ChimeraX commands (.cxc) that place a marker at each C-alpha (Angstrom):
marker #1 position 21.43,-24.17,-4.57 radius 0.5
marker #1 position 19.54,-22.62,-7.45 radius 0.5
marker #1 position 16.98,-21.25,-5.03 radius 0.5
marker #1 position 19.55,-19.68,-2.82 radius 0.5
marker #1 position 21.33,-17.87,-6.04 radius 0.5
marker #1 position 17.62,-16.95,-6.72 radius 0.5
marker #1 position 16.59,-15.41,-3.40 radius 0.5
marker #1 position 19.97,-13.63,-3.23 radius 0.5
marker #1 position 19.87,-12.03,-7.06 radius 0.5
marker #1 position 16.25,-10.94,-6.19 radius 0.5
marker #1 position 17.10,-9.07,-2.73 radius 0.5
marker #1 position 19.85,-7.41,-4.69 radius 0.5
marker #1 position 18.07,-6.25,-7.19 radius 0.5
marker #1 position 15.33,-4.97,-4.82 radius 0.5
marker #1 position 18.32,-3.48,-2.61 radius 0.5
marker #1 position 19.26,-1.43,-5.94 radius 0.5
marker #1 position 15.68,-0.74,-6.33 radius 0.5
marker #1 position 15.45,0.88,-3.32 radius 0.5
marker #1 position 18.78,2.76,-3.40 radius 0.5
marker #1 position 18.00,4.10,-6.80 radius 0.5
marker #1 position 14.29,5.65,-5.65 radius 0.5
marker #1 position 16.42,7.13,-2.46 radius 0.5
marker #1 position 18.92,8.69,-5.19 radius 0.5
marker #1 position 16.30,9.71,-7.57 radius 0.5
marker #1 position 13.94,11.28,-4.57 radius 0.5
marker #1 position 16.90,13.58,-3.21 radius 0.5
marker #1 position 17.66,15.05,-6.67 radius 0.5
marker #1 position 14.12,15.77,-7.93 radius 0.5
marker #1 position 13.36,17.24,-4.71 radius 0.5
marker #1 position 15.77,19.60,-5.26 radius 0.5
marker #1 position 14.76,19.88,-8.95 radius 0.5
marker #1 position 11.80,21.64,-8.07 radius 0.5
marker #1 position 12.35,25.66,-7.22 radius 0.5
marker #1 position 11.73,26.32,-3.77 radius 0.5
marker #1 position 12.77,25.09,-0.78 radius 0.5
marker #1 position 11.39,25.35,2.98 radius 0.5
marker #1 position 13.17,28.72,3.66 radius 0.5
marker #1 position 11.04,30.10,1.05 radius 0.5
marker #1 position 8.27,28.38,2.64 radius 0.5
marker #1 position 9.09,30.01,6.18 radius 0.5
marker #1 position 9.56,33.63,4.29 radius 0.5
marker #1 position 6.09,33.54,2.82 radius 0.5
marker #1 position 4.43,32.00,6.47 radius 0.5
marker #1 position 6.69,34.27,8.31 radius 0.5
marker #1 position 7.59,37.60,6.23 radius 0.5
marker #1 position 11.74,36.62,6.84 radius 0.5
marker #1 position 13.81,39.37,5.09 radius 0.5
marker #1 position 16.56,38.39,2.80 radius 0.5
marker #1 position 19.37,37.98,5.50 radius 0.5
marker #1 position 17.10,35.81,7.88 radius 0.5
marker #1 position 16.66,33.81,4.78 radius 0.5
marker #1 position 20.15,33.34,4.07 radius 0.5
marker #1 position 21.32,32.64,7.52 radius 0.5
marker #1 position 18.40,29.62,7.85 radius 0.5
marker #1 position 19.60,27.93,4.35 radius 0.5
marker #1 position 23.22,28.27,6.06 radius 0.5
marker #1 position 21.95,26.49,8.92 radius 0.5
marker #1 position 20.04,23.23,7.43 radius 0.5
marker #1 position 22.99,23.29,5.31 radius 0.5
marker #1 position 20.77,24.13,1.97 radius 0.5
marker #1 position 23.56,26.38,0.66 radius 0.5
marker #1 position 25.91,23.45,0.26 radius 0.5
marker #1 position 26.42,22.15,-3.15 radius 0.5
marker #1 position 24.31,18.80,-4.12 radius 0.5
marker #1 position 26.91,16.27,-4.10 radius 0.5
marker #1 position 27.82,17.83,-0.38 radius 0.5
marker #1 position 24.54,17.45,0.73 radius 0.5
marker #1 position 23.85,14.20,-0.75 radius 0.5
marker #1 position 26.62,12.75,1.08 radius 0.5
marker #1 position 25.39,14.25,4.40 radius 0.5
marker #1 position 22.42,12.65,3.90 radius 0.5
marker #1 position 23.91,9.10,2.72 radius 0.5
marker #1 position 26.18,9.37,6.15 radius 0.5
marker #1 position 23.08,9.97,8.21 radius 0.5
marker #1 position 21.32,7.19,6.96 radius 0.5
marker #1 position 23.98,4.70,7.52 radius 0.5
marker #1 position 24.39,5.81,10.75 radius 0.5
marker #1 position 20.34,5.03,11.33 radius 0.5
marker #1 position 19.29,8.63,11.38 radius 0.5
marker #1 position 16.71,10.13,9.17 radius 0.5
marker #1 position 17.44,14.13,10.17 radius 0.5
marker #1 position 15.30,16.56,12.08 radius 0.5
marker #1 position 11.64,17.57,10.25 radius 0.5
marker #1 position 11.70,21.29,9.72 radius 0.5
marker #1 position 8.20,21.29,9.97 radius 0.5
marker #1 position 7.94,19.61,13.30 radius 0.5
marker #1 position 11.49,20.43,14.85 radius 0.5
marker #1 position 11.68,16.83,15.84 radius 0.5
marker #1 position 13.58,13.70,14.60 radius 0.5
marker #1 position 11.96,12.69,11.61 radius 0.5
marker #1 position 12.22,8.79,12.96 radius 0.5
marker #1 position 9.80,9.44,15.85 radius 0.5
marker #1 position 7.50,10.98,13.44 radius 0.5
marker #1 position 7.64,7.80,11.22 radius 0.5
marker #1 position 7.23,5.77,14.17 radius 0.5
marker #1 position 4.31,7.40,15.40 radius 0.5
marker #1 position 2.63,7.27,11.71 radius 0.5
marker #1 position 3.04,3.63,11.39 radius 0.5
marker #1 position 0.40,1.94,13.27 radius 0.5
marker #1 position -2.09,4.18,11.54 radius 0.5
marker #1 position -1.30,2.86,8.15 radius 0.5
marker #1 position -0.72,-0.80,9.31 radius 0.5
marker #1 position -4.42,-0.93,10.69 radius 0.5
marker #1 position -5.86,0.83,7.31 radius 0.5
marker #1 position -3.39,-1.02,4.90 radius 0.5
marker #1 position -3.99,-4.78,6.40 radius 0.5
marker #1 position -7.33,-4.36,7.49 radius 0.5
marker #1 position -7.97,-3.35,3.94 radius 0.5
marker #1 position -6.26,-6.16,2.30 radius 0.5
marker #1 position -7.60,-8.87,4.73 radius 0.5
marker #1 position -10.69,-7.79,3.96 radius 0.5
marker #1 position -10.30,-7.49,0.01 radius 0.5
marker #1 position -9.21,-10.74,0.11 radius 0.5
marker #1 position -11.17,-12.47,2.63 radius 0.5
marker #1 position -14.29,-11.11,0.64 radius 0.5
marker #1 position -12.70,-12.35,-2.86 radius 0.5
marker #1 position -12.57,-15.65,-1.79 radius 0.5
marker #1 position -15.43,-16.15,-0.31 radius 0.5
marker #1 position -17.72,-14.58,-3.40 radius 0.5
marker #1 position -15.08,-16.83,-5.72 radius 0.5
marker #1 position -15.73,-19.91,-3.55 radius 0.5
marker #1 position -19.92,-19.37,-3.37 radius 0.5
marker #1 position -20.14,-18.84,-6.74 radius 0.5
marker #1 position -18.11,-21.82,-8.11 radius 0.5
marker #1 position -20.26,-23.76,-5.88 radius 0.5
marker #1 position -23.80,-22.24,-6.28 radius 0.5
marker #1 position -23.65,-20.31,-9.73 radius 0.5
marker #1 position -27.09,-19.46,-10.14 radius 0.5
marker #1 position -26.92,-17.73,-6.63 radius 0.5
marker #1 position -26.10,-14.31,-5.36 radius 0.5
marker #1 position -22.53,-15.15,-4.97 radius 0.5
marker #1 position -22.68,-15.10,-8.90 radius 0.5
marker #1 position -24.26,-11.67,-8.92 radius 0.5
marker #1 position -21.69,-10.35,-6.51 radius 0.5
marker #1 position -18.68,-11.49,-8.50 radius 0.5
marker #1 position -19.91,-9.14,-11.30 radius 0.5
marker #1 position -20.78,-6.54,-9.31 radius 0.5
marker #1 position -17.20,-6.38,-7.04 radius 0.5
marker #1 position -15.57,-6.49,-10.23 radius 0.5
marker #1 position -17.19,-3.54,-12.33 radius 0.5
marker #1 position -17.10,-1.92,-8.75 radius 0.5
marker #1 position -13.16,-1.51,-8.92 radius 0.5
marker #1 position -12.92,-0.82,-12.40 radius 0.5
marker #1 position -15.44,1.73,-12.94 radius 0.5
marker #1 position -14.73,3.81,-9.56 radius 0.5
marker #1 position -11.76,4.91,-8.14 radius 0.5
marker #1 position -11.32,4.81,-4.82 radius 0.5
marker #1 position -10.78,8.75,-4.10 radius 0.5
marker #1 position -14.31,9.45,-5.59 radius 0.5
marker #1 position -15.78,6.72,-3.58 radius 0.5
marker #1 position -14.23,7.90,-0.54 radius 0.5
marker #1 position -15.80,11.34,-1.25 radius 0.5
marker #1 position -18.97,9.96,-1.42 radius 0.5
marker #1 position -18.76,7.99,1.34 radius 0.5
marker #1 position -17.79,11.17,3.22 radius 0.5
marker #1 position -20.67,12.63,1.87 radius 0.5
marker #1 position -23.32,10.18,2.18 radius 0.5
marker #1 position -22.55,8.56,6.24 radius 0.5
marker #1 position -20.80,12.03,7.41 radius 0.5
marker #1 position -22.55,14.68,6.35 radius 0.5
marker #1 position -26.29,13.23,5.36 radius 0.5
marker #1 position -26.79,10.67,7.78 radius 0.5
marker #1 position -24.36,11.77,10.21 radius 0.5
marker #1 position -23.03,7.91,11.50 radius 0.5
marker #1 position -19.59,9.03,11.52 radius 0.5
marker #1 position -17.23,11.84,11.62 radius 0.5
marker #1 position -15.56,13.45,8.61 radius 0.5
marker #1 position -12.24,13.28,9.74 radius 0.5
marker #1 position -10.49,10.49,11.91 radius 0.5
marker #1 position -12.65,7.34,10.35 radius 0.5
marker #1 position -10.66,4.24,9.78 radius 0.5
marker #1 position -13.79,1.77,9.05 radius 0.5
marker #1 position -15.10,3.39,5.43 radius 0.5
marker #1 position -10.91,3.58,3.98 radius 0.5
marker #1 position -10.51,-0.01,4.87 radius 0.5
marker #1 position -13.76,-0.96,3.36 radius 0.5
marker #1 position -13.70,1.00,0.13 radius 0.5
marker #1 position -9.79,-0.11,-0.57 radius 0.5
marker #1 position -10.81,-3.24,0.28 radius 0.5
marker #1 position -13.80,-3.52,-2.07 radius 0.5
marker #1 position -11.21,-2.20,-4.74 radius 0.5
marker #1 position -8.82,-5.46,-4.09 radius 0.5
marker #1 position -11.89,-7.86,-3.98 radius 0.5
marker #1 position -12.83,-6.56,-7.27 radius 0.5
marker #1 position -9.24,-6.71,-8.59 radius 0.5
marker #1 position -9.21,-10.54,-7.18 radius 0.5
marker #1 position -12.46,-11.92,-7.68 radius 0.5
marker #1 position -13.20,-12.58,-11.50 radius 0.5
marker #1 position -9.88,-14.63,-11.99 radius 0.5
marker #1 position -10.18,-16.51,-8.72 radius 0.5
marker #1 position -13.87,-17.39,-9.57 radius 0.5
marker #1 position -12.77,-18.89,-13.40 radius 0.5
marker #1 position -9.96,-20.56,-11.50 radius 0.5
marker #1 position -12.71,-21.98,-9.20 radius 0.5
marker #1 position -15.09,-22.74,-11.88 radius 0.5
marker #1 position -12.80,-24.81,-13.35 radius 0.5
marker #1 position -11.82,-26.49,-9.87 radius 0.5
marker #1 position -15.04,-27.78,-9.43 radius 0.5
marker #1 position -15.53,-29.57,-12.44 radius 0.5
marker #1 position -12.40,-31.69,-11.79 radius 0.5
marker #1 position -12.93,-35.15,-10.87 radius 0.5
marker #1 position -12.10,-35.27,-7.57 radius 0.5
marker #1 position -14.33,-31.95,-6.29 radius 0.5
marker #1 position -17.56,-34.01,-8.35 radius 0.5
marker #1 position -16.73,-37.10,-6.61 radius 0.5
marker #1 position -16.64,-35.55,-3.19 radius 0.5
marker #1 position -20.05,-33.74,-4.02 radius 0.5
marker #1 position -21.73,-37.07,-5.36 radius 0.5
marker #1 position -20.67,-38.67,-2.01 radius 0.5
marker #1 position -22.70,-35.56,0.07 radius 0.5
marker #1 position -19.36,-34.18,1.31 radius 0.5
marker #1 position -20.71,-30.82,3.53 radius 0.5
marker #1 position -19.81,-27.71,1.60 radius 0.5
marker #1 position -17.84,-26.62,4.37 radius 0.5
marker #1 position -15.61,-29.82,4.09 radius 0.5
marker #1 position -15.37,-29.17,0.42 radius 0.5
marker #1 position -14.27,-25.58,0.37 radius 0.5
marker #1 position -11.43,-26.25,3.31 radius 0.5
marker #1 position -10.10,-29.46,1.63 radius 0.5
marker #1 position -10.65,-28.99,-1.97 radius 0.5
marker #1 position -11.28,-25.73,-2.89 radius 0.5
marker #1 position -9.13,-23.47,-0.53 radius 0.5
marker #1 position -6.00,-25.16,-1.68 radius 0.5
marker #1 position -6.65,-24.07,-5.41 radius 0.5
marker #1 position -7.58,-20.83,-4.46 radius 0.5
marker #1 position -4.26,-19.92,-2.06 radius 0.5
marker #1 position -1.85,-19.80,-4.25 radius 0.5
marker #1 position -3.73,-17.71,-7.12 radius 0.5
marker #1 position -4.59,-15.57,-4.29 radius 0.5
marker #1 position -1.05,-14.93,-3.22 radius 0.5
marker #1 position -0.37,-14.66,-6.56 radius 0.5
marker #1 position -2.91,-11.91,-7.56 radius 0.5
marker #1 position -2.07,-10.09,-4.33 radius 0.5
marker #1 position 1.16,-9.35,-5.25 radius 0.5
marker #1 position -0.03,-7.45,-8.28 radius 0.5
marker #1 position -2.44,-5.27,-5.96 radius 0.5
marker #1 position 0.02,-4.49,-3.30 radius 0.5
marker #1 position 1.88,-1.02,-4.89 radius 0.5
marker #1 position -1.84,0.11,-5.45 radius 0.5
marker #1 position -2.98,-1.13,-2.03 radius 0.5
marker #1 position -0.07,1.29,-0.66 radius 0.5
marker #1 position -1.24,4.07,-2.45 radius 0.5
marker #1 position -4.99,3.62,-1.94 radius 0.5
marker #1 position -3.75,3.67,1.82 radius 0.5
marker #1 position -1.64,6.84,1.17 radius 0.5
marker #1 position -4.52,8.31,-0.42 radius 0.5
marker #1 position -7.41,7.86,2.22 radius 0.5
marker #1 position -5.05,8.84,5.03 radius 0.5
marker #1 position -5.26,12.48,3.46 radius 0.5
marker #1 position -8.93,12.35,1.96 radius 0.5
marker #1 position -9.95,10.84,6.18 radius 0.5
marker #1 position -7.46,12.94,7.78 radius 0.5
marker #1 position -5.54,9.79,9.54 radius 0.5
marker #1 position -2.34,10.45,11.36 radius 0.5
marker #1 position -0.41,7.99,8.86 radius 0.5
marker #1 position 2.52,7.91,6.50 radius 0.5
marker #1 position 0.34,9.64,3.71 radius 0.5
marker #1 position -0.82,12.35,6.01 radius 0.5
marker #1 position 2.71,12.82,7.14 radius 0.5
marker #1 position 4.27,12.66,3.52 radius 0.5
marker #1 position 1.50,15.34,2.15 radius 0.5
marker #1 position 2.31,17.93,5.16 radius 0.5
marker #1 position 6.25,17.27,4.43 radius 0.5
marker #1 position 5.70,17.98,0.70 radius 0.5
marker #1 position 3.67,21.15,1.36 radius 0.5
marker #1 position 6.16,21.98,3.92 radius 0.5
marker #1 position 9.10,21.24,1.38 radius 0.5
marker #1 position 10.60,19.25,4.52 radius 0.5
marker #1 position 13.12,17.57,2.82 radius 0.5
marker #1 position 14.28,15.26,5.64 radius 0.5
marker #1 position 10.75,14.33,6.24 radius 0.5
marker #1 position 10.08,13.37,2.22 radius 0.5
marker #1 position 13.13,11.75,1.89 radius 0.5
marker #1 position 12.51,9.23,4.75 radius 0.5
marker #1 position 9.11,8.73,4.33 radius 0.5
marker #1 position 9.26,7.71,0.14 radius 0.5
marker #1 position 12.42,6.06,0.94 radius 0.5
marker #1 position 10.32,3.97,3.36 radius 0.5
marker #1 position 7.47,3.24,1.05 radius 0.5
marker #1 position 9.52,2.44,-1.64 radius 0.5
marker #1 position 11.14,-0.29,0.71 radius 0.5
marker #1 position 7.47,-1.34,2.06 radius 0.5
marker #1 position 6.76,-2.07,-2.06 radius 0.5
marker #1 position 9.66,-4.16,-2.57 radius 0.5
marker #1 position 9.59,-6.16,0.46 radius 0.5
marker #1 position 6.06,-6.90,0.40 radius 0.5
marker #1 position 6.20,-8.23,-3.32 radius 0.5
marker #1 position 9.54,-10.01,-1.93 radius 0.5
marker #1 position 7.30,-11.82,0.56 radius 0.5
marker #1 position 4.41,-12.48,-1.36 radius 0.5
marker #1 position 6.69,-14.32,-3.91 radius 0.5
marker #1 position 8.32,-16.49,-1.35 radius 0.5
marker #1 position 4.86,-17.73,-0.15 radius 0.5
marker #1 position 3.70,-18.41,-3.13 radius 0.5
marker #1 position 6.75,-20.18,-3.93 radius 0.5
marker #1 position 6.43,-21.88,-0.28 radius 0.5
marker #1 position 2.71,-23.20,-1.05 radius 0.5
marker #1 position 3.00,-23.75,-4.85 radius 0.5
marker #1 position 6.95,-24.53,-5.41 radius 0.5
marker #1 position 6.34,-25.69,-9.21 radius 0.5
marker #1 position 8.34,-24.08,-11.32 radius 0.5
marker #1 position 7.26,-21.14,-13.43 radius 0.5
marker #1 position 6.41,-21.98,-16.64 radius 0.5
marker link #1:1,2 radius 0.2
marker link #1:2,3 radius 0.2
marker link #1:3,4 radius 0.2
marker link #1:4,5 radius 0.2
marker link #1:5,6 radius 0.2
marker link #1:6,7 radius 0.2
marker link #1:7,8 radius 0.2
marker link #1:8,9 radius 0.2
marker link #1:9,10 radius 0.2
marker link #1:10,11 radius 0.2
marker link #1:11,12 radius 0.2
marker link #1:12,13 radius 0.2
marker link #1:13,14 radius 0.2
marker link #1:14,15 radius 0.2
marker link #1:15,16 radius 0.2
marker link #1:16,17 radius 0.2
marker link #1:17,18 radius 0.2
marker link #1:18,19 radius 0.2
marker link #1:19,20 radius 0.2
marker link #1:20,21 radius 0.2
marker link #1:21,22 radius 0.2
marker link #1:22,23 radius 0.2
marker link #1:23,24 radius 0.2
marker link #1:24,25 radius 0.2
marker link #1:25,26 radius 0.2
marker link #1:26,27 radius 0.2
marker link #1:27,28 radius 0.2
marker link #1:28,29 radius 0.2
marker link #1:29,30 radius 0.2
marker link #1:30,31 radius 0.2
marker link #1:31,32 radius 0.2
marker link #1:32,33 radius 0.2
marker link #1:33,34 radius 0.2
marker link #1:34,35 radius 0.2
marker link #1:35,36 radius 0.2
marker link #1:36,37 radius 0.2
marker link #1:37,38 radius 0.2
marker link #1:38,39 radius 0.2
marker link #1:39,40 radius 0.2
marker link #1:40,41 radius 0.2
marker link #1:41,42 radius 0.2
marker link #1:42,43 radius 0.2
marker link #1:43,44 radius 0.2
marker link #1:44,45 radius 0.2
marker link #1:45,46 radius 0.2
marker link #1:46,47 radius 0.2
marker link #1:47,48 radius 0.2
marker link #1:48,49 radius 0.2
marker link #1:49,50 radius 0.2
marker link #1:50,51 radius 0.2
marker link #1:51,52 radius 0.2
marker link #1:52,53 radius 0.2
marker link #1:53,54 radius 0.2
marker link #1:54,55 radius 0.2
marker link #1:55,56 radius 0.2
marker link #1:56,57 radius 0.2
marker link #1:57,58 radius 0.2
marker link #1:58,59 radius 0.2
marker link #1:59,60 radius 0.2
marker link #1:60,61 radius 0.2
marker link #1:61,62 radius 0.2
marker link #1:62,63 radius 0.2
marker link #1:63,64 radius 0.2
marker link #1:64,65 radius 0.2
marker link #1:65,66 radius 0.2
marker link #1:66,67 radius 0.2
marker link #1:67,68 radius 0.2
marker link #1:68,69 radius 0.2
marker link #1:69,70 radius 0.2
marker link #1:70,71 radius 0.2
marker link #1:71,72 radius 0.2
marker link #1:72,73 radius 0.2
marker link #1:73,74 radius 0.2
marker link #1:74,75 radius 0.2
marker link #1:75,76 radius 0.2
marker link #1:76,77 radius 0.2
marker link #1:77,78 radius 0.2
marker link #1:78,79 radius 0.2
marker link #1:79,80 radius 0.2
marker link #1:80,81 radius 0.2
marker link #1:81,82 radius 0.2
marker link #1:82,83 radius 0.2
marker link #1:83,84 radius 0.2
marker link #1:84,85 radius 0.2
marker link #1:85,86 radius 0.2
marker link #1:86,87 radius 0.2
marker link #1:87,88 radius 0.2
marker link #1:88,89 radius 0.2
marker link #1:89,90 radius 0.2
marker link #1:90,91 radius 0.2
marker link #1:91,92 radius 0.2
marker link #1:92,93 radius 0.2
marker link #1:93,94 radius 0.2
marker link #1:94,95 radius 0.2
marker link #1:95,96 radius 0.2
marker link #1:96,97 radius 0.2
marker link #1:97,98 radius 0.2
marker link #1:98,99 radius 0.2
marker link #1:99,100 radius 0.2
marker link #1:100,101 radius 0.2
marker link #1:101,102 radius 0.2
marker link #1:102,103 radius 0.2
marker link #1:103,104 radius 0.2
marker link #1:104,105 radius 0.2
marker link #1:105,106 radius 0.2
marker link #1:106,107 radius 0.2
marker link #1:107,108 radius 0.2
marker link #1:108,109 radius 0.2
marker link #1:109,110 radius 0.2
marker link #1:110,111 radius 0.2
marker link #1:111,112 radius 0.2
marker link #1:112,113 radius 0.2
marker link #1:113,114 radius 0.2
marker link #1:114,115 radius 0.2
marker link #1:115,116 radius 0.2
marker link #1:116,117 radius 0.2
marker link #1:117,118 radius 0.2
marker link #1:118,119 radius 0.2
marker link #1:119,120 radius 0.2
marker link #1:120,121 radius 0.2
marker link #1:121,122 radius 0.2
marker link #1:122,123 radius 0.2
marker link #1:123,124 radius 0.2
marker link #1:124,125 radius 0.2
marker link #1:125,126 radius 0.2
marker link #1:126,127 radius 0.2
marker link #1:127,128 radius 0.2
marker link #1:128,129 radius 0.2
marker link #1:129,130 radius 0.2
marker link #1:130,131 radius 0.2
marker link #1:131,132 radius 0.2
marker link #1:132,133 radius 0.2
marker link #1:133,134 radius 0.2
marker link #1:134,135 radius 0.2
marker link #1:135,136 radius 0.2
marker link #1:136,137 radius 0.2
marker link #1:137,138 radius 0.2
marker link #1:138,139 radius 0.2
marker link #1:139,140 radius 0.2
marker link #1:140,141 radius 0.2
marker link #1:141,142 radius 0.2
marker link #1:142,143 radius 0.2
marker link #1:143,144 radius 0.2
marker link #1:144,145 radius 0.2
marker link #1:145,146 radius 0.2
marker link #1:146,147 radius 0.2
marker link #1:147,148 radius 0.2
marker link #1:148,149 radius 0.2
marker link #1:149,150 radius 0.2
marker link #1:150,151 radius 0.2
marker link #1:151,152 radius 0.2
marker link #1:152,153 radius 0.2
marker link #1:153,154 radius 0.2
marker link #1:154,155 radius 0.2
marker link #1:155,156 radius 0.2
marker link #1:156,157 radius 0.2
marker link #1:157,158 radius 0.2
marker link #1:158,159 radius 0.2
marker link #1:159,160 radius 0.2
marker link #1:160,161 radius 0.2
marker link #1:161,162 radius 0.2
marker link #1:162,163 radius 0.2
marker link #1:163,164 radius 0.2
marker link #1:164,165 radius 0.2
marker link #1:165,166 radius 0.2
marker link #1:166,167 radius 0.2
marker link #1:167,168 radius 0.2
marker link #1:168,169 radius 0.2
marker link #1:169,170 radius 0.2
marker link #1:170,171 radius 0.2
marker link #1:171,172 radius 0.2
marker link #1:172,173 radius 0.2
marker link #1:173,174 radius 0.2
marker link #1:174,175 radius 0.2
marker link #1:175,176 radius 0.2
marker link #1:176,177 radius 0.2
marker link #1:177,178 radius 0.2
marker link #1:178,179 radius 0.2
marker link #1:179,180 radius 0.2
marker link #1:180,181 radius 0.2
marker link #1:181,182 radius 0.2
marker link #1:182,183 radius 0.2
marker link #1:183,184 radius 0.2
marker link #1:184,185 radius 0.2
marker link #1:185,186 radius 0.2
marker link #1:186,187 radius 0.2
marker link #1:187,188 radius 0.2
marker link #1:188,189 radius 0.2
marker link #1:189,190 radius 0.2
marker link #1:190,191 radius 0.2
marker link #1:191,192 radius 0.2
marker link #1:192,193 radius 0.2
marker link #1:193,194 radius 0.2
marker link #1:194,195 radius 0.2
marker link #1:195,196 radius 0.2
marker link #1:196,197 radius 0.2
marker link #1:197,198 radius 0.2
marker link #1:198,199 radius 0.2
marker link #1:199,200 radius 0.2
marker link #1:200,201 radius 0.2
marker link #1:201,202 radius 0.2
marker link #1:202,203 radius 0.2
marker link #1:203,204 radius 0.2
marker link #1:204,205 radius 0.2
marker link #1:205,206 radius 0.2
marker link #1:206,207 radius 0.2
marker link #1:207,208 radius 0.2
marker link #1:208,209 radius 0.2
marker link #1:209,210 radius 0.2
marker link #1:210,211 radius 0.2
marker link #1:211,212 radius 0.2
marker link #1:212,213 radius 0.2
marker link #1:213,214 radius 0.2
marker link #1:214,215 radius 0.2
marker link #1:215,216 radius 0.2
marker link #1:216,217 radius 0.2
marker link #1:217,218 radius 0.2
marker link #1:218,219 radius 0.2
marker link #1:219,220 radius 0.2
marker link #1:220,221 radius 0.2
marker link #1:221,222 radius 0.2
marker link #1:222,223 radius 0.2
marker link #1:223,224 radius 0.2
marker link #1:224,225 radius 0.2
marker link #1:225,226 radius 0.2
marker link #1:226,227 radius 0.2
marker link #1:227,228 radius 0.2
marker link #1:228,229 radius 0.2
marker link #1:229,230 radius 0.2
marker link #1:230,231 radius 0.2
marker link #1:231,232 radius 0.2
marker link #1:232,233 radius 0.2
marker link #1:233,234 radius 0.2
marker link #1:234,235 radius 0.2
marker link #1:235,236 radius 0.2
marker link #1:236,237 radius 0.2
marker link #1:237,238 radius 0.2
marker link #1:238,239 radius 0.2
marker link #1:239,240 radius 0.2
marker link #1:240,241 radius 0.2
marker link #1:241,242 radius 0.2
marker link #1:242,243 radius 0.2
marker link #1:243,244 radius 0.2
marker link #1:244,245 radius 0.2
marker link #1:245,246 radius 0.2
marker link #1:246,247 radius 0.2
marker link #1:247,248 radius 0.2
marker link #1:248,249 radius 0.2
marker link #1:249,250 radius 0.2
marker link #1:250,251 radius 0.2
marker link #1:251,252 radius 0.2
marker link #1:252,253 radius 0.2
marker link #1:253,254 radius 0.2
marker link #1:254,255 radius 0.2
marker link #1:255,256 radius 0.2
marker link #1:256,257 radius 0.2
marker link #1:257,258 radius 0.2
marker link #1:258,259 radius 0.2
marker link #1:259,260 radius 0.2
marker link #1:260,261 radius 0.2
marker link #1:261,262 radius 0.2
marker link #1:262,263 radius 0.2
marker link #1:263,264 radius 0.2
marker link #1:264,265 radius 0.2
marker link #1:265,266 radius 0.2
marker link #1:266,267 radius 0.2
marker link #1:267,268 radius 0.2
marker link #1:268,269 radius 0.2
marker link #1:269,270 radius 0.2
marker link #1:270,271 radius 0.2
marker link #1:271,272 radius 0.2
marker link #1:272,273 radius 0.2
marker link #1:273,274 radius 0.2
marker link #1:274,275 radius 0.2
marker link #1:275,276 radius 0.2
marker link #1:276,277 radius 0.2
marker link #1:277,278 radius 0.2
marker link #1:278,279 radius 0.2
marker link #1:279,280 radius 0.2
marker link #1:280,281 radius 0.2
marker link #1:281,282 radius 0.2
marker link #1:282,283 radius 0.2
marker link #1:283,284 radius 0.2
marker link #1:284,285 radius 0.2
marker link #1:285,286 radius 0.2
marker link #1:286,287 radius 0.2
marker link #1:287,288 radius 0.2
marker link #1:288,289 radius 0.2
marker link #1:289,290 radius 0.2
marker link #1:290,291 radius 0.2
marker link #1:291,292 radius 0.2
marker link #1:292,293 radius 0.2
marker link #1:293,294 radius 0.2
marker link #1:294,295 radius 0.2
marker link #1:295,296 radius 0.2
marker link #1:296,297 radius 0.2
marker link #1:297,298 radius 0.2
marker link #1:298,299 radius 0.2
marker link #1:299,300 radius 0.2
marker link #1:300,301 radius 0.2
marker link #1:301,302 radius 0.2
marker link #1:302,303 radius 0.2
view
């Protein structure tokens, strides 16, 4: 019963957070001077009369409460509106962009967590091996090198100097760059936890009996690493969303990040509102799922 109440409380708090973000996005967008009509006026040399007519057609001349009520009504009806820039339903644009964002985000996350666990386990079992060195290297990497700068260097080296991959549309380099950053945030803490685990009685006994390293890893160390890895993953998920969007823009990938940037540049209110609301919802849901998985794997109550 207590778990159900806690779950309901978490869901309710998360829903309120998403709603608050949506409200702030709506009104903050309109605080900034200029709208999509001003953009079209600059690009297409609209007359004042044409600009006024366009604002009326788009509903931008209505009072803010009326605009907000219309937007909420559309959301409740499952409609995100029509993009002024692309002249297409915003929902269709988002559906077309989500696969790219999922590939980059999930690929980076899986690569980063796998690399962190591999290095941490290797360094715990063989303290004087290359694994121990790589733990420190990857950790310093994530602290000292911003992903955006690493991405730029990657483009210069691998695309311009060596010509191994295209400048735009390359999906593998963003996955590696973001994954390395994720691994660096996780690996040091995981290593310390696993180093302590390797000194425990059952692990020392298993090693003394000559248990194969793979069996030792699978049955003794991975169960120790999994709850901590999930807990730490919840911390990096928000950064993962931001890093993914940045890499999409940098590498010209047709994902949510590029779509959002194009909407901002064009002051496309329906597109910006929908994408930012979706991103807020994604962060909240991912953090909630991480907490749930952590509870299922390690059900001990938090101290």
